[in-house]
C-alpha positions as CSV (number, residue, x, y, z in Angstrom):
1,M,-52.5,-52.0,23.5
2,K,-49.1,-51.4,22.1
3,K,-48.1,-48.1,20.6
4,I,-45.5,-47.7,17.8
5,T,-44.1,-44.6,16.3
6,L,-42.9,-44.2,12.7
7,R,-41.0,-41.3,11.4
8,G,-41.1,-40.2,7.7
9,R,-41.1,-37.4,5.2
10,K,-44.1,-35.2,4.4
11,V,-45.5,-35.5,0.8
12,Y,-48.5,-33.3,1.7
13,G,-49.2,-31.8,5.1
14,G,-52.0,-32.2,7.6
15,S,-53.0,-34.2,10.6
16,V,-55.7,-36.9,10.7
17,E,-56.4,-40.1,12.5
18,G,-58.4,-43.2,11.7
19,E,-58.4,-46.9,10.9
20,A,-55.7,-48.3,8.7
21,L,-56.2,-50.3,5.6
22,V,-52.9,-52.0,4.6
23,T,-51.6,-53.8,1.5
24,K,-48.1,-54.7,0.3
25,E,-49.5,-54.3,-3.2
26,S,-49.4,-51.1,-5.3
27,L,-52.6,-49.0,-5.6
28,G,-54.1,-47.9,-8.9
29,G,-56.3,-45.1,-10.0
30,F,-59.2,-45.4,-12.5
31,G,-60.7,-48.9,-12.4
32,T,-59.4,-49.6,-8.9
33,F,-62.5,-48.3,-7.0
34,D,-66.0,-47.1,-7.6
35,L,-65.7,-43.3,-7.5
36,K,-69.2,-42.9,-6.1
37,T,-68.8,-45.4,-3.2
38,G,-65.1,-45.7,-2.6
39,I,-65.3,-49.5,-2.8
40,V,-62.5,-51.3,-4.5
41,I,-63.7,-53.0,-7.7
42,D,-60.3,-54.1,-9.1
43,F,-60.7,-57.9,-9.2
44,S,-56.9,-58.4,-8.9
45,H,-56.5,-56.3,-5.7
46,E,-56.6,-57.8,-2.2
47,W,-58.9,-54.9,-1.1
48,L,-61.6,-56.1,-3.5
49,G,-65.0,-55.2,-2.0
50,K,-63.5,-53.0,0.8
51,S,-64.1,-49.3,1.1
52,I,-61.2,-46.9,1.2
53,S,-63.4,-44.0,2.3
54,G,-62.3,-42.4,5.5
55,K,-59.4,-44.9,6.0
56,I,-55.6,-44.4,6.4
57,L,-54.3,-46.2,3.3
58,V,-51.0,-47.9,3.8
59,F,-49.5,-49.2,0.5
60,R,-46.4,-49.9,-1.4
61,T,-46.6,-47.4,-4.3
62,G,-49.0,-46.1,-7.0
63,R,-49.4,-47.8,-10.3
64,G,-50.8,-46.6,-13.6
65,S,-50.7,-43.4,-15.4
66,S,-51.2,-39.8,-14.5
67,A,-55.0,-40.6,-14.4
68,W,-54.2,-41.9,-10.9
69,T,-54.3,-38.3,-9.8
70,I,-57.7,-37.7,-11.5
71,A,-59.3,-40.8,-9.9
72,H,-58.1,-39.9,-6.4
73,Q,-59.3,-36.3,-6.8
74,A,-62.7,-37.6,-8.0
75,L,-63.0,-39.5,-4.7
76,R,-62.5,-36.1,-2.9
77,F,-65.3,-34.6,-5.0
78,T,-67.7,-37.4,-4.2
79,G,-66.8,-37.3,-0.5
80,R,-65.3,-40.9,-0.6
81,S,-61.6,-40.1,-0.3
82,P,-59.3,-41.8,2.2
83,K,-58.0,-39.7,5.2
84,A,-54.3,-40.2,4.5
85,Y,-51.7,-42.0,2.4
86,L,-48.7,-43.8,4.0
87,I,-46.6,-44.8,1.0
88,K,-43.6,-47.1,1.2
89,E,-42.2,-46.0,-2.2
90,N,-43.4,-42.6,-3.4
91,N,-43.6,-41.9,-7.1
92,P,-45.0,-39.1,-9.3
93,Q,-48.6,-40.6,-9.2
94,T,-48.8,-40.7,-5.4
95,A,-47.0,-37.3,-4.9
96,L,-49.2,-35.4,-7.3
97,G,-52.3,-37.4,-6.2
98,A,-51.8,-36.4,-2.6
99,V,-51.5,-32.7,-3.5
100,V,-54.4,-32.6,-5.9
101,A,-56.7,-34.6,-3.6
102,R,-55.4,-32.6,-0.5
103,I,-54.7,-35.8,1.5
104,P,-52.1,-35.8,4.2
105,S,-49.4,-38.1,3.0
106,M,-46.0,-39.4,4.0
107,T,-43.1,-41.5,2.6
108,D,-39.5,-42.4,3.3
109,F,-40.2,-44.0,6.7
110,D,-37.6,-45.3,9.2
111,Q,-39.5,-48.7,9.0
112,D,-41.6,-50.3,6.3
113,P,-45.1,-49.1,7.1
114,T,-46.7,-52.1,5.3
115,K,-45.0,-54.4,7.8
116,V,-45.4,-52.3,11.0
117,I,-49.0,-51.3,10.5
118,S,-51.9,-53.8,10.2
119,T,-55.4,-53.4,8.9
120,G,-57.6,-52.3,11.7
121,D,-54.9,-50.5,13.7
122,W,-55.7,-47.0,14.8
123,V,-53.3,-44.5,13.2
124,K,-52.6,-40.9,13.9
125,V,-50.8,-39.1,11.1
126,D,-49.0,-35.8,11.6
127,A,-47.4,-35.3,8.2
128,D,-46.2,-31.8,9.1
129,K,-44.1,-33.2,11.9
130,G,-43.2,-36.4,10.1
131,I,-44.7,-38.6,12.7
132,V,-47.1,-41.6,12.6
133,E,-48.4,-43.1,15.8
134,I,-49.9,-46.6,15.6
135,T,-52.1,-48.2,18.3
136,R,-52.5,-51.9,17.7
137,Q,-56.0,-53.2,17.9
C-alpha cells in the first residue's frame, strides 16, 4: 500500500478518518441527496445512488444557493452526514456548510485532491494541522 500526504488549509477543524468518495464535479445541497438516507438522488451527478454518509467527500466546489448549508446541516441532524469535506475550490457555500454542519474540512491543497485521492482510498484528515494522509486501496 502506498501512502501519500497532502497539505492544505483548515476550513473547519477536527480529525477523522474513513473511506473517500471522490468526484471532479461540484456538489449541491437540496435535491442532491435524500436527507433521511444520505443517498445521492441528483440524476445529473456521478454519485447517483451512492451514500455520502460516513464518507470523506472529495469534490471540486459547492454549487447552488445558501440552501447548501441547510441541506448539509440537515444531514447532520438525521445522522447521515459525511465525516469530512476535502474541497479543491472553497466558496461561501462550502465554508459556511462545514461550520454549520460541524464537519472537518480543508481546502487550498498543495496538490489537487480530486486527482491524488481515489474513491475507496482510506483517508485520515487532521484539519487542525492541515494534513491529509491517504492510503491507496
